[in-house]
PDB file as gemmi writes it, atoms N, CA and C in Angstrom:
CRYST1    1.000    1.000    1.000  90.00  90.00  90.00 P 1                      
ATOM      1  N   ARG A   1      93.363  83.202  63.937  1.00  0.00           N  
ATOM      2  CA  ARG A   1      93.587  84.644  64.015  1.00  0.00           C  
ATOM      3  C   ARG A   1      93.232  85.197  65.384  1.00  0.00           C  
ATOM      4  N   GLN A   2      92.913  84.360  66.302  1.00  0.00           N  
ATOM      5  CA  GLN A   2      92.513  84.830  67.625  1.00  0.00           C  
ATOM      6  C   GLN A   2      93.656  85.559  68.330  1.00  0.00           C  
ATOM      7  N   HIS A   3      94.876  85.125  68.152  1.00  0.00           N  
ATOM      8  CA  HIS A   3      96.024  85.736  68.817  1.00  0.00           C  
ATOM      9  C   HIS A   3      96.793  86.675  67.889  1.00  0.00           C  
ATOM     10  N   SER A   4      96.169  87.072  66.819  1.00  0.00           N  
ATOM     11  CA  SER A   4      96.819  87.946  65.848  1.00  0.00           C  
ATOM     12  C   SER A   4      96.962  89.360  66.398  1.00  0.00           C  
ATOM     13  N   ILE A   5      98.021  90.037  66.016  1.00  0.00           N  
ATOM     14  CA  ILE A   5      98.188  91.428  66.431  1.00  0.00           C  
ATOM     15  C   ILE A   5      97.218  92.335  65.702  1.00  0.00           C  
ATOM     16  N   TYR A   6      96.570  91.798  64.666  1.00  0.00           N  
ATOM     17  CA  TYR A   6      95.629  92.587  63.889  1.00  0.00           C  
ATOM     18  C   TYR A   6      94.188  92.380  64.337  1.00  0.00           C  
ATOM     19  N   ALA A   7      93.972  91.685  65.440  1.00  0.00           N  
ATOM     20  CA  ALA A   7      92.619  91.469  65.942  1.00  0.00           C  
ATOM     21  C   ALA A   7      91.994  92.803  66.350  1.00  0.00           C  
ATOM     22  N   LEU A   8      90.692  92.881  66.267  1.00  0.00           N  
ATOM     23  CA  LEU A   8      90.001  94.136  66.543  1.00  0.00           C  
ATOM     24  C   LEU A   8      89.829  94.416  68.031  1.00  0.00           C  
ATOM     25  N   THR A   9      89.946  93.416  68.872  1.00  0.00           N  
ATOM     26  CA  THR A   9      89.794  93.637  70.307  1.00  0.00           C  
ATOM     27  C   THR A   9      91.172  93.683  70.957  1.00  0.00           C  
ATOM     28  N   PRO A  10      91.391  94.639  71.859  1.00  0.00           N  
ATOM     29  CA  PRO A  10      92.700  94.730  72.519  1.00  0.00           C  
ATOM     30  C   PRO A  10      92.896  93.605  73.525  1.00  0.00           C  
ATOM     31  N   ASP A  11      94.137  93.308  73.781  1.00  0.00           N  
ATOM     32  CA  ASP A  11      94.478  92.318  74.785  1.00  0.00           C  
ATOM     33  C   ASP A  11      94.035  92.815  76.153  1.00  0.00           C  
ATOM     34  N   GLN A  12      93.599  91.909  76.998  1.00  0.00           N  
ATOM     35  CA  GLN A  12      93.077  92.286  78.309  1.00  0.00           C  
ATOM     36  C   GLN A  12      94.131  92.948  79.195  1.00  0.00           C  
ATOM     37  N   ARG A  13      95.387  92.652  78.983  1.00  0.00           N  
ATOM     38  CA  ARG A  13      96.421  93.259  79.836  1.00  0.00           C  
ATOM     39  C   ARG A  13      96.499  94.768  79.634  1.00  0.00           C  
ATOM     40  N   TRP A  14      96.092  95.277  78.470  1.00  0.00           N  
ATOM     41  CA  TRP A  14      96.126  96.710  78.220  1.00  0.00           C  
ATOM     42  C   TRP A  14      94.922  97.424  78.816  1.00  0.00           C  
ATOM     43  N   LEU A  15      93.917  96.676  79.223  1.00  0.00           N  
ATOM     44  CA  LEU A  15      92.705  97.269  79.784  1.00  0.00           C  
ATOM     45  C   LEU A  15      92.724  97.341  81.304  1.00  0.00           C  
ATOM     46  N   ARG A  16      93.713  96.732  81.933  1.00  0.00           N  
ATOM     47  CA  ARG A  16      93.818  96.791  83.394  1.00  0.00           C  
ATOM     48  C   ARG A  16      94.188  98.195  83.849  1.00  0.00           C  
ATOM     49  N   PRO A  17      93.563  98.671  84.936  1.00  0.00           N  
ATOM     50  CA  PRO A  17      93.915 100.005  85.446  1.00  0.00           C  
ATOM     51  C   PRO A  17      95.371 100.042  85.935  1.00  0.00           C  
ATOM     52  N   SER A  18      95.995 101.175  85.769  1.00  0.00           N  
ATOM     53  CA  SER A  18      97.364 101.336  86.236  1.00  0.00           C  
ATOM     54  C   SER A  18      97.550 102.754  86.764  1.00  0.00           C  
ATOM     55  N   LEU A  19      98.743 103.037  87.238  1.00  0.00           N  
ATOM     56  CA  LEU A  19      99.048 104.374  87.758  1.00  0.00           C  
ATOM     57  C   LEU A  19      99.342 105.379  86.650  1.00  0.00           C  
ATOM     58  N   ALA A  20      99.480 104.912  85.427  1.00  0.00           N  
ATOM     59  CA  ALA A  20      99.905 105.798  84.351  1.00  0.00           C  
ATOM     60  C   ALA A  20      98.893 106.913  84.081  1.00  0.00           C  
ATOM     61  N   PHE A  21      97.619 106.587  83.982  1.00  0.00           N  
ATOM     62  CA  PHE A  21      96.637 107.619  83.647  1.00  0.00           C  
ATOM     63  C   PHE A  21      96.557 108.715  84.702  1.00  0.00           C  
ATOM     64  N   PRO A  22      96.407 108.391  86.006  1.00  0.00           N  
ATOM     65  CA  PRO A  22      96.379 109.480  86.995  1.00  0.00           C  
ATOM     66  C   PRO A  22      97.686 110.273  87.041  1.00  0.00           C  
ATOM     67  N   LEU A  23      98.807 109.601  86.815  1.00  0.00           N  
ATOM     68  CA  LEU A  23     100.089 110.284  86.836  1.00  0.00           C  
ATOM     69  C   LEU A  23     100.187 111.301  85.699  1.00  0.00           C  
ATOM     70  N   TYR A  24      99.864 110.861  84.487  1.00  0.00           N  
ATOM     71  CA  TYR A  24      99.942 111.773  83.344  1.00  0.00           C  
ATOM     72  C   TYR A  24      98.862 112.845  83.396  1.00  0.00           C  
ATOM     73  N   ALA A  25      97.659 112.503  83.862  1.00  0.00           N  
ATOM     74  CA  ALA A  25      96.592 113.499  83.988  1.00  0.00           C  
ATOM     75  C   ALA A  25      96.956 114.550  85.032  1.00  0.00           C  
ATOM     76  N   GLY A  26      97.531 114.127  86.145  1.00  0.00           N  
ATOM     77  CA  GLY A  26      97.974 115.070  87.172  1.00  0.00           C  
ATOM     78  C   GLY A  26      99.097 115.970  86.673  1.00  0.00           C  
ATOM     79  N   THR A  27      99.994 115.403  85.904  1.00  0.00           N  
ATOM     80  CA  THR A  27     101.079 116.192  85.318  1.00  0.00           C  
ATOM     81  C   THR A  27     100.537 117.244  84.366  1.00  0.00           C  
ATOM     82  N   LEU A  28      99.624 116.850  83.512  1.00  0.00           N  
ATOM     83  CA  LEU A  28      99.022 117.792  82.567  1.00  0.00           C  
ATOM     84  C   LEU A  28      98.243 118.888  83.300  1.00  0.00           C  
ATOM     85  N   ALA A  29      97.456 118.498  84.292  1.00  0.00           N  
ATOM     86  CA  ALA A  29      96.664 119.477  85.037  1.00  0.00           C  
ATOM     87  C   ALA A  29      97.554 120.448  85.804  1.00  0.00           C  
ATOM     88  N   SER A  30      98.605 119.953  86.433  1.00  0.00           N  
ATOM     89  CA  SER A  30      99.484 120.845  87.199  1.00  0.00           C  
ATOM     90  C   SER A  30     100.242 121.793  86.271  1.00  0.00           C  
ATOM     91  N   THR A  31     100.640 121.307  85.094  1.00  0.00           N  
ATOM     92  CA  THR A  31     101.331 122.167  84.142  1.00  0.00           C  
ATOM     93  C   THR A  31     100.400 123.258  83.625  1.00  0.00           C  
ATOM     94  N   MET A  32      99.181 122.881  83.290  1.00  0.00           N  
ATOM     95  CA  MET A  32      98.220 123.874  82.808  1.00  0.00           C  
ATOM     96  C   MET A  32      97.900 124.891  83.901  1.00  0.00           C  
ATOM     97  N   LEU A  33      97.696 124.419  85.119  1.00  0.00           N  
ATOM     98  CA  LEU A  33      97.406 125.312  86.241  1.00  0.00           C  
ATOM     99  C   LEU A  33      98.573 126.256  86.494  1.00  0.00           C  
ATOM    100  N   LEU A  34      99.765 125.713  86.478  1.00  0.00           N  
ATOM    101  CA  LEU A  34     100.949 126.520  86.731  1.00  0.00           C  
ATOM    102  C   LEU A  34     101.140 127.590  85.661  1.00  0.00           C  
ATOM    103  N   CYS A  35     100.983 127.206  84.396  1.00  0.00           N  
ATOM    104  CA  CYS A  35     101.263 128.151  83.308  1.00  0.00           C  
ATOM    105  C   CYS A  35     100.127 129.132  83.049  1.00  0.00           C  
ATOM    106  N   LEU A  36      98.893 128.708  83.210  1.00  0.00           N  
ATOM    107  CA  LEU A  36      97.765 129.568  82.858  1.00  0.00           C  
ATOM    108  C   LEU A  36      97.271 130.439  84.006  1.00  0.00           C  
ATOM    109  N   VAL A  37      97.378 129.960  85.216  1.00  0.00           N  
ATOM    110  CA  VAL A  37      96.809 130.689  86.354  1.00  0.00           C  
ATOM    111  C   VAL A  37      97.864 131.528  87.063  1.00  0.00           C  
ATOM    112  N   TRP A  38      99.015 130.917  87.370  1.00  0.00           N  
ATOM    113  CA  TRP A  38      99.994 131.619  88.209  1.00  0.00           C  
ATOM    114  C   TRP A  38     101.024 132.413  87.425  1.00  0.00           C  
ATOM    115  N   GLN A  39     101.206 132.149  86.165  1.00  0.00           N  
ATOM    116  CA  GLN A  39     102.240 132.778  85.346  1.00  0.00           C  
ATOM    117  C   GLN A  39     103.582 132.759  86.078  1.00  0.00           C  
ATOM    118  N   PRO A  40     104.183 131.569  86.121  1.00  0.00           N  
ATOM    119  CA  PRO A  40     105.347 131.337  86.979  1.00  0.00           C  
ATOM    120  C   PRO A  40     106.619 132.005  86.479  1.00  0.00           C  
ATOM    121  N   SER A  41     107.542 132.116  87.418  1.00  0.00           N  
ATOM    122  CA  SER A  41     108.877 132.595  87.083  1.00  0.00           C  
ATOM    123  C   SER A  41     109.696 131.435  86.513  1.00  0.00           C  
ATOM    124  N   TYR A  42     110.900 131.754  86.087  1.00  0.00           N  
ATOM    125  CA  TYR A  42     111.787 130.730  85.540  1.00  0.00           C  
ATOM    126  C   TYR A  42     112.096 129.661  86.591  1.00  0.00           C  
ATOM    127  N   LYS A  43     112.329 130.081  87.825  1.00  0.00           N  
ATOM    128  CA  LYS A  43     112.660 129.125  88.893  1.00  0.00           C  
ATOM    129  C   LYS A  43     111.496 128.194  89.181  1.00  0.00           C  
ATOM    130  N   MET A  44     110.270 128.717  89.141  1.00  0.00           N  
ATOM    131  CA  MET A  44     109.101 127.880  89.398  1.00  0.00           C  
ATOM    132  C   MET A  44     108.902 126.861  88.267  1.00  0.00           C  
ATOM    133  N   LEU A  45     109.107 127.301  87.023  1.00  0.00           N  
ATOM    134  CA  LEU A  45     109.008 126.366  85.900  1.00  0.00           C  
ATOM    135  C   LEU A  45     110.078 125.290  85.978  1.00  0.00           C  
ATOM    136  N   ARG A  46     111.270 125.685  86.338  1.00  0.00           N  
ATOM    137  CA  ARG A  46     112.365 124.721  86.460  1.00  0.00           C  
ATOM    138  C   ARG A  46     112.062 123.697  87.549  1.00  0.00           C  
ATOM    139  N   LEU A  47     111.510 124.154  88.665  1.00  0.00           N  
ATOM    140  CA  LEU A  47     111.126 123.248  89.749  1.00  0.00           C  
ATOM    141  C   LEU A  47     110.030 122.295  89.292  1.00  0.00           C  
ATOM    142  N   GLN A  48     109.048 122.820  88.580  1.00  0.00           N  
ATOM    143  CA  GLN A  48     107.942 121.984  88.111  1.00  0.00           C  
ATOM    144  C   GLN A  48     108.441 120.921  87.134  1.00  0.00           C  
ATOM    145  N   TYR A  49     109.271 121.288  86.177  1.00  0.00           N  
ATOM    146  CA  TYR A  49     109.807 120.311  85.226  1.00  0.00           C  
ATOM    147  C   TYR A  49     110.704 119.295  85.922  1.00  0.00           C  
ATOM    148  N   THR A  50     111.443 119.721  86.935  1.00  0.00           N  
ATOM    149  CA  THR A  50     112.270 118.780  87.691  1.00  0.00           C  
ATOM    150  C   THR A  50     111.403 117.771  88.427  1.00  0.00           C  
ATOM    151  N   LEU A  51     110.330 118.240  89.059  1.00  0.00           N  
ATOM    152  CA  LEU A  51     109.421 117.332  89.764  1.00  0.00           C  
ATOM    153  C   LEU A  51     108.753 116.356  88.801  1.00  0.00           C  
ATOM    154  N   VAL A  52     108.353 116.846  87.636  1.00  0.00           N  
ATOM    155  CA  VAL A  52     107.748 115.963  86.638  1.00  0.00           C  
ATOM    156  C   VAL A  52     108.764 114.934  86.153  1.00  0.00           C  
ATOM    157  N   GLY A  53     109.979 115.364  85.858  1.00  0.00           N  
ATOM    158  CA  GLY A  53     111.015 114.446  85.395  1.00  0.00           C  
ATOM    159  C   GLY A  53     111.346 113.378  86.419  1.00  0.00           C  
ATOM    160  N   VAL A  54     111.474 113.775  87.667  1.00  0.00           N  
ATOM    161  CA  VAL A  54     111.766 112.806  88.734  1.00  0.00           C  
ATOM    162  C   VAL A  54     110.586 111.865  88.926  1.00  0.00           C  
ATOM    163  N   GLY A  55     109.379 112.425  88.893  1.00  0.00           N  
ATOM    164  CA  GLY A  55     108.187 111.588  89.058  1.00  0.00           C  
ATOM    165  C   GLY A  55     108.047 110.545  87.965  1.00  0.00           C  
ATOM    166  N   LEU A  56     108.260 110.945  86.724  1.00  0.00           N  
ATOM    167  CA  LEU A  56     108.165 109.994  85.620  1.00  0.00           C  
ATOM    168  C   LEU A  56     109.290 108.970  85.659  1.00  0.00           C  
ATOM    169  N   LEU A  57     110.475 109.374  86.092  1.00  0.00           N  
ATOM    170  CA  LEU A  57     111.569 108.421  86.224  1.00  0.00           C  
ATOM    171  C   LEU A  57     111.278 107.413  87.339  1.00  0.00           C  
ATOM    172  N   MET A  58     110.703 107.885  88.453  1.00  0.00           N  
ATOM    173  CA  MET A  58     110.340 106.968  89.536  1.00  0.00           C  
ATOM    174  C   MET A  58     109.225 106.011  89.100  1.00  0.00           C  
ATOM    175  N   TYR A  59     108.294 106.504  88.279  1.00  0.00           N  
ATOM    176  CA  TYR A  59     107.255 105.613  87.764  1.00  0.00           C  
ATOM    177  C   TYR A  59     107.868 104.522  86.894  1.00  0.00           C  
ATOM    178  N   ARG A  60     108.868 104.867  86.086  1.00  0.00           N  
ATOM    179  CA  ARG A  60     109.530 103.854  85.269  1.00  0.00           C  
ATOM    180  C   ARG A  60     110.235 102.816  86.140  1.00  0.00           C  
ATOM    181  N   VAL A  61     110.886 103.276  87.199  1.00  0.00           N  
ATOM    182  CA  VAL A  61     111.541 102.337  88.123  1.00  0.00           C  
ATOM    183  C   VAL A  61     110.494 101.404  88.720  1.00  0.00           C  
ATOM    184  N   TYR A  62     109.375 101.958  89.172  1.00  0.00           N  
ATOM    185  CA  TYR A  62     108.297 101.146  89.755  1.00  0.00           C  
ATOM    186  C   TYR A  62     107.761 100.153  88.726  1.00  0.00           C  
ATOM    187  N   TYR A  63     107.523 100.630  87.509  1.00  0.00           N  
ATOM    188  CA  TYR A  63     106.954  99.772  86.470  1.00  0.00           C  
ATOM    189  C   TYR A  63     107.878  98.602  86.154  1.00  0.00           C  
ATOM    190  N   TYR A  64     109.161  98.889  85.936  1.00  0.00           N  
ATOM    191  CA  TYR A  64     110.091  97.816  85.592  1.00  0.00           C  
ATOM    192  C   TYR A  64     110.355  96.899  86.780  1.00  0.00           C  
ATOM    193  N   ALA A  65     110.326  97.412  87.988  1.00  0.00           N  
ATOM    194  CA  ALA A  65     110.506  96.555  89.159  1.00  0.00           C  
ATOM    195  C   ALA A  65     109.293  95.634  89.331  1.00  0.00           C  
ATOM    196  N   ARG A  66     108.097  96.161  89.072  1.00  0.00           N  
ATOM    197  CA  ARG A  66     106.887  95.345  89.191  1.00  0.00           C  
ATOM    198  C   ARG A  66     106.878  94.225  88.155  1.00  0.00           C  
ATOM    199  N   LYS A  67     107.367  94.490  86.968  1.00  0.00           N  
ATOM    200  CA  LYS A  67     107.434  93.482  85.908  1.00  0.00           C  
ATOM    201  C   LYS A  67     108.654  92.570  86.065  1.00  0.00           C  
ATOM    202  N   GLU A  68     109.495  92.861  87.055  1.00  0.00           N  
ATOM    203  CA  GLU A  68     110.753  92.151  87.286  1.00  0.00           C  
ATOM    204  C   GLU A  68     111.689  92.290  86.088  1.00  0.00           C  
ATOM    205  N   TRP A  69     111.702  93.491  85.518  1.00  0.00           N  
ATOM    206  CA  TRP A  69     112.570  93.821  84.395  1.00  0.00           C  
ATOM    207  C   TRP A  69     113.586  94.889  84.797  1.00  0.00           C  
ATOM    208  N   ILE A  70     114.017  94.889  86.040  1.00  0.00           N  
ATOM    209  CA  ILE A  70     114.872  95.969  86.526  1.00  0.00           C  
ATOM    210  C   ILE A  70     116.210  96.000  85.776  1.00  0.00           C  
ATOM    211  N   LEU A  71     116.713  94.839  85.353  1.00  0.00           N  
ATOM    212  CA  LEU A  71     117.949  94.838  84.567  1.00  0.00           C  
ATOM    213  C   LEU A  71     117.727  95.475  83.202  1.00  0.00           C  
ATOM    214  N   TYR A  72     116.535  95.319  82.655  1.00  0.00           N  
ATOM    215  CA  TYR A  72     116.199  95.993  81.399  1.00  0.00           C  
ATOM    216  C   TYR A  72     116.206  97.498  81.608  1.00  0.00           C  
ATOM    217  N   PHE A  73     115.677  97.952  82.734  1.00  0.00           N  
ATOM    218  CA  PHE A  73     115.697  99.379  83.059  1.00  0.00           C  
ATOM    219  C   PHE A  73     117.126  99.891  83.180  1.00  0.00           C  
ATOM    220  N   ILE A  74     117.963  99.141  83.878  1.00  0.00           N  
ATOM    221  CA  ILE A  74     119.359  99.550  84.053  1.00  0.00           C  
ATOM    222  C   ILE A  74     120.084  99.540  82.711  1.00  0.00           C  
ATOM    223  N   ASP A  75     119.772  98.559  81.874  1.00  0.00           N  
ATOM    224  CA  ASP A  75     120.410  98.467  80.567  1.00  0.00           C  
ATOM    225  C   ASP A  75     120.037  99.666  79.691  1.00  0.00           C  
ATOM    226  N   LEU A  76     118.767 100.080  79.715  1.00  0.00           N  
ATOM    227  CA  LEU A  76     118.343 101.233  78.920  1.00  0.00           C  
ATOM    228  C   LEU A  76     118.883 102.539  79.489  1.00  0.00           C  
ATOM    229  N   CYS A  77     118.960 102.617  80.811  1.00  0.00           N  
ATOM    230  CA  CYS A  77     119.587 103.713  81.543  1.00  0.00           C  
ATOM    231  C   CYS A  77     118.834 105.045  81.461  1.00  0.00           C  
ATOM    232  N   PHE A  78     117.966 105.233  80.500  1.00  0.00           N  
ATOM    233  CA  PHE A  78     117.188 106.463  80.380  1.00  0.00           C  
ATOM    234  C   PHE A  78     118.067 107.696  80.575  1.00  0.00           C  
ATOM    235  N   VAL A  79     119.136 107.727  79.842  1.00  0.00           N  
ATOM    236  CA  VAL A  79     120.121 108.795  79.959  1.00  0.00           C  
ATOM    237  C   VAL A  79     119.484 110.158  79.718  1.00  0.00           C  
ATOM    238  N   ASN A  80     118.575 110.244  78.764  1.00  0.00           N  
ATOM    239  CA  ASN A  80     117.942 111.537  78.490  1.00  0.00           C  
ATOM    240  C   ASN A  80     117.193 112.069  79.693  1.00  0.00           C  
ATOM    241  N   SER A  81     116.453 111.203  80.394  1.00  0.00           N  
ATOM    242  CA  SER A  81     115.712 111.655  81.567  1.00  0.00           C  
ATOM    243  C   SER A  81     116.665 112.089  82.686  1.00  0.00           C  
ATOM    244  N   ILE A  82     117.708 111.323  82.900  1.00  0.00           N  
ATOM    245  CA  ILE A  82     118.656 111.648  83.954  1.00  0.00           C  
ATOM    246  C   ILE A  82     119.393 112.952  83.611  1.00  0.00           C  
ATOM    247  N   LEU A  83     119.792 113.114  82.354  1.00  0.00           N  
ATOM    248  CA  LEU A  83     120.458 114.362  81.955  1.00  0.00           C  
ATOM    249  C   LEU A  83     119.522 115.564  82.059  1.00  0.00           C  
ATOM    250  N   LEU A  84     118.242 115.369  81.756  1.00  0.00           N  
ATOM    251  CA  LEU A  84     117.278 116.457  81.906  1.00  0.00           C  
ATOM    252  C   LEU A  84     117.193 116.903  83.359  1.00  0.00           C  
ATOM    253  N   ILE A  85     117.090 115.938  84.273  1.00  0.00           N  
ATOM    254  CA  ILE A  85     116.996 116.278  85.686  1.00  0.00           C  
ATOM    255  C   ILE A  85     118.269 116.959  86.165  1.00  0.00           C  
ATOM    256  N   VAL A  86     119.421 116.458  85.750  1.00  0.00           N  
ATOM    257  CA  VAL A  86     120.696 117.055  86.166  1.00  0.00           C  
ATOM    258  C   VAL A  86     120.830 118.467  85.593  1.00  0.00           C  
ATOM    259  N   SER A  87     120.395 118.649  84.339  1.00  0.00           N  
ATOM    260  CA  SER A  87     120.550 119.974  83.732  1.00  0.00           C  
ATOM    261  C   SER A  87     119.639 121.019  84.370  1.00  0.00           C  
ATOM    262  N   LEU A  88     118.501 120.574  84.887  1.00  0.00           N  
ATOM    263  CA  LEU A  88     117.602 121.536  85.532  1.00  0.00           C  
ATOM    264  C   LEU A  88     118.126 121.882  86.900  1.00  0.00           C  
TER     265      LEU A  88                                                      
END                                                                             
């Protein structure tokens, strides 16, 4: 049962530091700051969501390129993310 998915200890690969936590924490902090402190206009919100969408899409490209899964990324295409950025 050492390699079981039901083991109580997580796999060591999930405990390695990555860019995901600072990226998501920065996104959350900037969104809270933007909405609670500055009370932005529609254009400012649209810009902020566009920057977040592009940033998260670039992180996915980096992640899949680092894992050498770039064809998997292209196959999935992340159409929703691309359409979100285009629509904004």
